[in-house]
N, C-alpha and C positions, 0 to 999 in steps of 0.2 A: 551513716550510709545514705540518709535522706538528702544530705547536702550534695553528695556526689551524684545521686540520681537527678536532683535538680540541675546540676551542672550539665549532665549529659542531655537532659531534656531541653535546656535553655541555650546551650552553646554547641554549635556543630563541630568546631575545632577544639573540643574540650581537652584533648590530650595536651594542648599548650599549657594548661594550668599545671599539670603534673611535671612536664618538662621544665617549666620554670621553677617549680618547687624543688626539683632535684638539681637545679643549677645547670641544666643542659642548654638553656638559652639565656642570653644576656641582653635581649632586646629591651629597650626602654624608649618609648612605650611598647607594651604588648598590643597586638591587634587580635581581638577575639571576634568571631562571627556568630551572632545570635540567630535565633529563628527568623525566617523570612529574609535571610541574607542581610541582616542589620549588622553593620560594622561598629565595633566599640573600641576606641583607643583607650588603653588603660596604662597610665603611668605606674611604674613600679611602686612609687610612694603611696599610691592609692589602691593597690591590689586588694588589701583587706576590705575596703569599701565596696569594691567590685564584687567580692565574694558575698558580702552581706546581701546584696540585691539579687544577684544571679544564682547564688547557691543556697542562701537562706530565705529568699523571698521576703526580705525584711518588712517591706511596706505592703505587700500584696497578700501575705499569708493570713491576715485577719479580715480581709474584705468579706462582708456578709452577703453581697449581691454580685451577680454577674455583671461585668463591665461590657457595655455595648461595643460592637465591632467598630462603629464610627463615633466613638466617644469623644467628648470634649474634656480634656484633662489639663489641669493647672499644676505645675511643679514649682513650688516655692522653696527655695534653697536647693537649686538644681545642681550645685557644685559643678563637676565636669560633665554631667549629663548621663550618669549611669541609669537612674530611674527613668529619665526621658527615653533613653534607648531601649530599656526593658519594656516599657509600655508600647512603644511602636513595634517592637518585635512580637509582642503578644496580640496587639490590635493594630494591624497595618493601616487601617483606614482612619485611625484616630487623629485628632487635631490637638497638638500639645503646645501650651504656652509655658515657657521655662524662664524663671527669674533667678539670677545669680549676681550678687553684688560685687564679689571680689574678682578683679580683672584677670589675675593669673588663672583662676578656675574657669572664668568665662571664656578665655582663649581656647581652652581644650573643649569646652562645651560647644563652641562654634565649630571646631574641627570635627567633632563627632556629628554635628548637624550636617556639615558639608560632605562627610563620608556617606550620608544617607539623604542626599538632597532631593530625592523624589518624595520624601515623607513630609507631612504637614507639621513642621516644627518651627516655632518662632521663639527666638531667644532675646532676652532683655538683660542688659548689664545694670540692673537696678535692684534696690532692696524693697521688699514689701513690708509695710509696718502699719502703724495706726494713724498716720497723717501723710499728706502730700507735701513734697518739698525736698528738704535735705535732712540727712541724719548722719551721726557718727557711727562708724563700724569699727569695733576693736578686734584686732587679730595679730598674730605673729607674722610680721612682714618679712622675716628672714627665711620663712619656710617657702619652698617652691610651690606648694599648694596648701590650702587650709580647709579643714573640716569643722572648725570651731569658731568662725567669725561670728560676732554677736553685737547686738545693739545695746546689750546690758553693760553699763559703765564698768570698766576694769582698768584701774590706774596702773596695773602691771604690764599692760599691752599698749602699743602705739595705736593710733586711730586715724582714720581718713574720713572725710565727708563725702557722701555719695547721694545721688538722686534717689528718692524714695516715693512710694505711692501706696495707697490703701488697696485693700481687696476690692472695694467698691469701684475704685478707679481702674483696676485691672479689668473688671467686667465692662466698664464704660468704654475704655480705649479700644478694647478688642470686640466691641459690639456683641457681647455674649448674653444670651438669654437663658443659658443653662450651663452647668458644669457637672458632668457625670462623676468625676473623681477629682478631688482636691487633695494634694499631698503637701504637707508642711514639715520641713526639717530645717528649722531656722534658729536653733540655739537660744531659746528663751523668748524670741520675738512672737511666738505663737499667741501669747496672751494679748500683747499690744495689737496684733492683727485681728484676732477674733473678737475681743471685747469691744473693739471700735468698728465692727462691721454691722451695718443696718440689717434688720430682720428681712427686708425684702431681698437682700442678696443671699442670705441663707436659704430663703425659699427656693432659690434657683440651683442649690447644691444638693446632689443626690447622695454622695458618699464622700467621706474624708478619711485619710490616713494621717495621723498626727504623731510626730515624735514629741514627747512631753519632757520638759526640763523644769527643775525647781527654780522659781524666780525669787527676787529679793523683796518684792512687795507682798502684802498680806494675802491677796487673792490670786497670786501667781503660783498655783499648785494644782495638782490633779483633781482634788476634791471640788474646788470652785469651778474648774473647767468643765467637769462632768455636770455639775448643777446647771451651769450656763447652757450647755448643749441640750440637756434634757428639757429645759424650759422652751427651747426652740423646736421641740418635738422630734429630736433625733433619738434613735435607738443607739445604744453604746455597746461596744464589745472590747474585751481585753483578754489576753492570756495571763494566767497567774504568774508565769515565769517571765513575762515581758511587761513589767509595770511602766516602762518608759514609752510604750506604744499604746495609742488609743485609736480605735476605729469608730466612726459615727456614720449612721446611714438612715435613710428614710424607709421605714417599713411599708409605707402605704403607696410607694411609687414603683 
């Protein structure tokens, strides 16, 4: 019932979800209207991911601090923009920087940005990782969209080379002195990103929502990530039934 309550709170034309579920509409993509008249184009292929964010509050449910109305938010692994659109629907005066490396996803991210062109959203077709330059991204290129593109070497998947930059470079290029909320959902790249970020950048980050994956290297796991963030003076929070999500925040800010 909580999921449906969130749907009604977050989406004004919430009935479209049920009509689609019953097969009464065949639109692809669906067009949902979120709070503050934010329009969200949802390909049928990604309806599940839309529900995770707008019905289950996947990234926001564990936030321990109130996000400012004029927050600066960085969305790493933006996919087609559901989280980006979610935060601008919640915080209309927010400034969002959205990074998505896969072009088929990025095209829909741009369409969602253009549907809400009065909002302060900047989109980048780049990967964020532990170095500046180029990097290989592995993903199923036969799929119309992907939610599992990764920099982790996978010989079973084709790869493309794409421009990449560090989190420090994200701050530098966008002239950022602070980030109120950093969201990372990057299929294992979170370790490469975070472990290669200087402390002075972390000092500018107030709160993080991190989807955690098990990596192939010794320290690419939840235990070492927690130890790393605790040493940087972040407080940590997790739900017992959501071990794949980790929230980090500054208690003294």
